[in-house]
C-alpha positions in Angstrom: 96.8 114.1 118.5 95.3 112.8 115.2 99.1 111.9 114.7 98.8 109.9 118.1 95.8 108.4 116.9 97.5 107.0 113.9 100.0 105.5 115.9 97.9 104.2 117.7 96.1 102.7 115.1 99.2 101.5 113.2 99.9 99.5 116.7 96.5 97.6 116.5 97.1 96.8 113.4 100.4 95.1 113.9 98.9 93.1 116.7 96.2 92.0 114.5 98.6 90.6 111.9 98.3 87.5 110.5 100.0 84.8 113.0 101.6 83.2 110.2 102.2 83.2 106.3 99.0 82.0 104.9 96.9 81.8 108.0 93.7 83.5 107.9 93.4 84.0 111.9 94.1 87.1 113.9 94.9 88.0 117.4 93.7 90.5 119.4 95.1 91.5 122.6 93.2 93.1 125.8 95.3 95.9 126.0 94.9 97.1 122.2 91.3 96.1 122.2 90.8 98.7 124.8 92.9 101.5 122.9 90.4 100.8 120.1 87.7 101.2 122.0 88.7 104.6 124.0 90.1 106.1 120.3 87.7 105.3 117.9 84.5 104.1 119.5 81.8 106.4 118.2 80.3 107.1 121.5 83.2 108.2 123.3 84.2 110.4 120.7 80.4 111.5 120.9 81.2 112.1 125.0 84.6 114.4 123.9 82.2 116.3 121.3 80.0 117.1 124.6 82.6 118.7 126.3 83.4 120.9 123.5 79.7 121.9 123.4 79.9 123.1 127.3 83.1 125.0 126.5 81.7 126.8 123.8 78.8 127.6 126.2 81.1 129.5 128.6 82.3 131.6 125.5 78.6 132.2 124.8 78.1 133.7 128.2 81.4 135.4 128.0 79.9 137.2 125.2 77.4 139.2 127.7 80.6 141.2 128.4 81.7 142.0 125.3 81.9 145.9 124.5 79.0 146.9 122.1 79.6 149.6 119.3 77.1 151.1 117.4 76.4 153.9 114.4 73.9 155.7 112.4 74.0 158.0 110.0 70.5 159.9 109.4 68.7 163.2 107.8 65.4 164.3 107.1 63.9 166.7 104.2 60.8 167.7 102.9 59.9 170.7 100.6 63.4 172.0 100.7 64.0 172.2 104.2 66.7 170.5 105.7 64.6 169.1 109.1 68.0 167.4 110.7 71.2 166.0 109.5 72.7 163.6 112.3 76.0 161.5 112.5 76.3 159.0 115.7 78.7 156.6 117.2 78.3 154.8 120.4 80.1 152.4 122.5 79.0 150.3 125.6 81.1 148.5 128.3 79.7 146.2 130.4 82.1 145.5 133.3 81.9 142.4 135.9 80.1 144.3 139.2 76.9 145.5 136.9 78.3 148.4 135.9 77.7 150.1 132.5 80.0 152.6 131.0 79.5 153.8 128.0 80.8 156.7 125.5 79.5 158.3 122.2 80.1 161.1 119.5 77.1 162.9 118.5 76.8 165.4 115.6 73.6 167.1 114.6 72.9 170.0 112.3 69.4 171.3 110.9 66.8 173.9 110.2 63.9 172.1 112.6 65.9 170.6 115.5 63.7 169.8 119.1 64.2 171.8 121.8 66.5 169.0 123.7 68.9 168.5 120.6 72.3 170.2 120.6 73.7 171.8 117.8 77.3 170.6 116.4 79.3 167.7 117.9 79.0 166.5 121.0 81.1 164.3 123.3 79.3 162.0 125.7 80.9 159.8 128.7 78.7 158.0 130.8 77.8 155.3 133.7 74.9 153.2 134.9 75.9 152.3 138.8 73.2 149.8 140.3 72.8 150.3 143.9 70.8 147.6 144.9 69.7 145.1 142.7 71.9 143.8 140.2 74.8 145.3 142.2 76.3 142.2 144.0 75.1 140.0 141.4 73.2 139.9 137.8 72.1 137.4 135.2 75.5 138.1 133.4 77.6 137.1 135.9 75.3 134.1 137.0 75.5 132.9 133.2 79.3 133.1 133.2 79.4 131.2 136.5 77.0 128.3 135.6 78.6 127.6 132.0 81.8 127.3 134.2 80.0 125.2 136.9 78.3 123.1 133.4 81.6 122.5 131.9 83.1 120.8 135.0 79.7 119.0 135.6 79.9 117.8 131.5 83.5 116.4 132.3 82.2 114.5 135.8 78.9 113.7 133.4 81.2 112.1 130.4 83.9 110.4 132.3 81.2 108.4 133.9 79.7 107.5 130.3 83.2 106.7 129.0 84.2 104.5 132.0 80.7 102.6 131.8 81.2 102.3 127.8 85.1 101.2 128.8 83.4 98.6 131.3 80.9 97.2 128.8 83.7 96.8 126.2 86.4 95.1 128.9 83.4 92.4 129.8 82.9 91.6 126.2 86.4 91.2 125.9 86.9 88.5 128.6 83.4 87.2 127.7 84.9 86.6 123.7 88.0 84.6 125.8 85.7 82.9 127.8 83.8 81.3 125.3 86.9 80.5 123.1 88.6 78.9 126.3 85.1 76.6 126.2 85.8 75.5 122.7 89.4 74.9 123.2 88.6 72.6 125.6 85.9 70.9 124.1 88.0 70.2 121.0 90.9 68.8 123.2 88.0 66.7 124.4 87.0 65.5 121.0 90.6 65.1 119.8 91.2 62.8 123.2 87.6 60.8 122.5 89.2 60.3 118.5 92.4 58.8 119.9 90.4 56.7 122.5 88.1 55.4 119.8 90.6 54.2 117.2 92.4 52.6 120.5 88.9 50.6 121.0 88.4 49.5 117.8 91.9 48.2 117.7 91.4 46.4 121.2 88.0 45.4 120.4 89.9 43.8 117.1 92.3 41.8 119.2 89.6 40.6 120.8 90.4 42.0 124.5 87.1 44.0 124.7 83.6 43.5 123.5 81.7 45.6 120.7 79.8 47.2 122.8 82.6 49.0 124.1 83.0 50.5 120.8 79.5 51.9 120.9 80.3 53.1 124.2 83.5 55.6 123.0 81.7 56.1 119.6 78.6 57.9 122.0 81.2 59.8 123.9 82.9 61.2 121.3 79.7 62.6 119.3 78.4 64.1 122.9 81.7 66.1 122.6 81.3 66.9 119.0 78.2 68.5 119.9 79.6 70.4 122.7 82.0 71.9 120.5 80.0 72.5 117.8 78.0 74.4 120.5 81.1 76.2 121.9 82.1 77.3 118.5 78.4 78.7 117.8 78.5 80.8 121.4 82.3 81.8 120.3 81.2 83.5 117.1 78.3 84.9 118.6 80.6 86.3 121.0 82.9 87.6 118.3 80.2 88.9 116.7 79.3 90.9 120.0 83.0 92.1 120.2 82.8 93.6 117.2 80.4 95.8 117.9 83.6 98.0 119.5 86.0 97.4 116.9 85.6 100.7 115.1 88.3 102.5 112.6 90.2 106.1 112.6 87.0 108.7 111.4 84.4 106.5 113.5 84.1 103.9 110.6 83.2 100.2 111.7 86.0 97.6 111.5 84.9 94.7 109.1 85.6 91.4 110.7 86.6 89.2 107.7 88.8 86.9 109.5 88.5 84.6 112.1 89.8 86.6 115.3 90.9 84.8 118.7 92.0 86.1 122.2 95.9 86.9 122.8 95.3 86.5 126.6 93.9 83.9 128.4 91.6 84.0 131.6 94.0 81.9 133.6 97.0 84.2 133.3 96.1 87.6 134.5 97.3 90.6 136.3 93.9 90.8 138.1 94.3 88.1 140.5 97.7 89.7 142.1 96.5 93.3 141.3 93.1 93.3 143.1 94.2 93.6 146.5 96.3 96.7 145.6 93.5 98.3 143.6 91.0 97.5 146.5 93.5 99.7 148.5 94.0 102.7 146.2 89.6 102.6 146.2 89.4 102.4 150.1 92.2 105.2 150.3 90.0 107.1 147.3 87.8 110.1 148.7 84.2 109.9 147.6 84.3 113.1 147.0 86.7 113.2 144.3 84.1 110.1 142.6 82.9 111.5 139.4 79.6 110.8 140.5 79.9 113.2 143.6 82.1 116.0 141.4 78.8 115.9 139.1 76.2 117.0 141.8 78.8 119.2 143.5 79.0 121.5 140.6 75.3 121.5 140.3 74.8 122.3 143.4 77.1 125.2 142.5 74.8 126.1 139.4 71.9 126.0 141.6 73.3 128.2 144.4 74.2 130.5 141.8 70.5 130.8 140.4 69.7 131.0 144.4 71.7 134.3 144.9 70.6 135.8 140.9 66.5 135.0 142.5 67.3 137.2 145.7 68.3 139.6 143.7 64.6 140.0 142.6 63.8 140.8 146.4 65.7 144.0 146.1 64.1 147.3 144.8 65.7 148.3 141.4 67.9 151.6 141.8 69.8 152.3 138.7 72.1 155.9 138.8 72.8 157.3 135.8 75.4 159.8 134.7 76.6 161.3 131.9 79.4 164.3 131.5 79.0 166.2 128.1 81.7 168.3 126.0 80.9 170.1 123.1 83.6 170.0 119.8 86.0 172.7 120.4 85.1 173.6 123.7 87.3 173.5 126.6 87.0 169.7 128.6 85.2 170.8 132.2 85.0 167.5 134.2 84.7 169.2 137.4 82.8 169.5 139.8 80.5 166.7 138.5 77.1 168.4 139.1 77.5 172.5 137.8 77.9 172.1 133.9 77.7 169.6 131.0 76.0 166.4 132.8 73.1 164.6 132.7 71.9 162.3 135.6 69.0 160.2 136.8 67.9 157.8 139.6 65.2 155.1 138.6 63.3 153.3 141.3 61.4 150.4 140.3 60.0 147.5 143.2 56.8 145.4 142.7 54.5 145.9 145.5 53.9 142.0 147.0 56.9 140.6 146.1 55.1 137.1 145.3 57.0 136.1 142.4 60.2 137.1 143.6 59.8 135.0 146.9 58.4 131.7 145.3 61.0 132.0 142.7 63.6 132.2 145.5 62.0 129.7 147.7 62.0 127.2 144.7 65.3 127.6 144.4 66.7 127.1 147.9 64.4 123.5 147.4 66.3 122.6 144.4 69.6 123.0 146.5 67.8 121.1 149.1 67.0 118.1 146.5 70.3 118.0 145.2 72.0 117.8 148.5 69.8 114.6 149.4 70.7 113.3 145.7 74.5 113.7 146.4 73.9 112.1 150.0 72.3 109.6 148.1 75.0 108.9 145.6 77.8 108.6 148.5 75.8 106.0 149.8 74.9 103.7 147.1 79.0 104.2 145.7 80.0 103.1 149.2 77.6 100.1 148.4 78.8 99.5 145.1 82.1 98.9 146.2 81.6 97.0 148.9 79.6 94.7 146.8 82.6 94.6 144.1 84.8 93.5 146.8 82.9 90.9 148.2 82.3 89.5 145.0 86.0 89.3 143.7 87.3 87.9 147.3 84.5 85.1 146.9 85.4 84.6 143.5 89.0 84.2 144.4 88.2 81.8 147.1 86.2 80.0 144.9 88.7 79.9 142.1 91.4 77.9 144.3 88.9 75.4 145.5 87.5 75.0 141.6 91.1 74.7 140.4 91.8 72.1 143.1 89.1 70.1 142.2 89.7 70.0 138.6 93.3 68.5 139.4 91.5 65.8 141.6 89.2 64.7 139.0 91.7 64.8 136.6 93.8 62.7 139.1 90.3 60.3 139.0 90.6 59.9 135.4 93.9 58.8 135.1 93.7 56.3 137.9 90.7 55.1 135.8 92.1 54.5 132.9 95.2 52.7 134.6 92.8 50.1 136.2 91.0 49.8 132.4 94.3 49.3 130.9 94.7 46.4 133.7 91.0 45.4 133.2 89.8 46.7 136.3 87.4 49.1 135.0 85.2 49.8 132.2 84.6 52.7 129.6 81.6 53.5 131.3 83.5 54.4 134.4 86.0 56.5 132.4 83.7 58.4 130.4 81.6 59.3 133.8 85.1 60.7 135.2 85.6 62.4 131.8 82.6 64.1 132.0 82.6 65.3 135.5 85.9 66.5 134.6 85.1 68.8 131.7 82.0 70.2 133.4 84.6 71.2 136.7 87.2 72.9 134.1 84.0 74.3 132.5 83.0 75.7 136.0 86.5 77.1 136.7 86.3 79.0 133.0 83.0 80.6 134.4 85.0 81.4 137.7 87.3 83.1 136.5 85.0 85.1 134.2 82.8 86.0 137.4 86.2 87.0 139.1 86.9 89.1 135.7 84.0 91.1 135.9 83.9 92.0 139.7 87.3 93.3 139.1 86.8 95.1 136.1 83.8 96.7 138.0 86.3 97.8 140.6 89.1 99.2 137.8 86.7 101.1 136.5 85.7 102.6 139.9 88.7 104.0 140.7 88.8 105.4 137.2 86.0 107.4 137.8 87.8 109.1 141.0 89.4 112.8 140.1 92.6 111.6 141.6 92.3 107.8 139.7 95.8 106.7 138.3 96.0 106.5 134.7 
């Protein structure tokens, strides 16, 4: 993984290489930008760490089934009398079905032993079997089941959070592209009006137009210069906002010391040809595979595990224990079990009213009902959002078509007005008016393209939230 990340970083650095020797401008592509966010952004890295914590929780729950080894050595002597000397080694083995196996070796000798003590070496093998409570289900099994469900629940949650981060980064990139294109639009307008001002001045010098036309041309130029500076400020702000998503390996922030410009445009984008396919993929996907629904499903599994555990508290606690003994250096005789060298116990325990057990079980069932309601609401919420995103994308796509045709028409009107002006049939005021309207329409078209891409991003990252999403 580290080698893969290093190769990604190298590819990104190559992509950000200067356009030409001596230039201070770098280009950043959309795909490489998203690769930086996914691989190096601290929040994306944090989400991956959360999954590792969930896996460690499973390991911790499995620890409840680990065998236990214990050893003890002791002696007691008073006034020269050896009361006892004891060596003891035990091994306990918990099993999946609540059955505990154990074995031990105990050696004891002394002058003051209890009557229940067996002098010499004694081997013991035993079993503890729950006959009611904890037989079908117990806390150890519940904790392991819940840890497994929690891992899948965490993976679903982290997928949602990661895709939310990627959506935010995606939108930030295209917002940055939009501000750059507006700046370019205003810069072209400034260049056109600079050339026009020079032309008007020369025409005035030849005595073909009035002096006031030079003022008209200068005013128009100054207006566009102001708009250009505002557009540049917005572009710089968007660049700084974009830099929040640019990180290096080891989660070190990327210092944007040079001017960065996008290598993508809002116009030439695959989204315009892909959005119908994307919608079809989402429509064919099952809501049950959406990460939000999977999250609630795994939560339901955890709650069901808790309900099963609480149900055990309604049962009486009946534990049967049997231990087989064999003296050291004596013949082993297992059968019959209840004839010689054995110890058994039968323990019964049950609360009289079971009020706490009944209340806990009722709470567990109510929580399951609540989670089911949350799941149903989440399904409806996802459906509503997808429908909204589809309508947004389709609507803005139609508006883009109309706005593009409108811009072409305004450009024709402007050229026609310029032709009429050169023939002495129009005024500079009308040219400026046509030009201002064209710039407004072109800015509106850029804004519509941004909104379309933002809607497309919503669909794209919604699809990524499905468990069977195409990577």
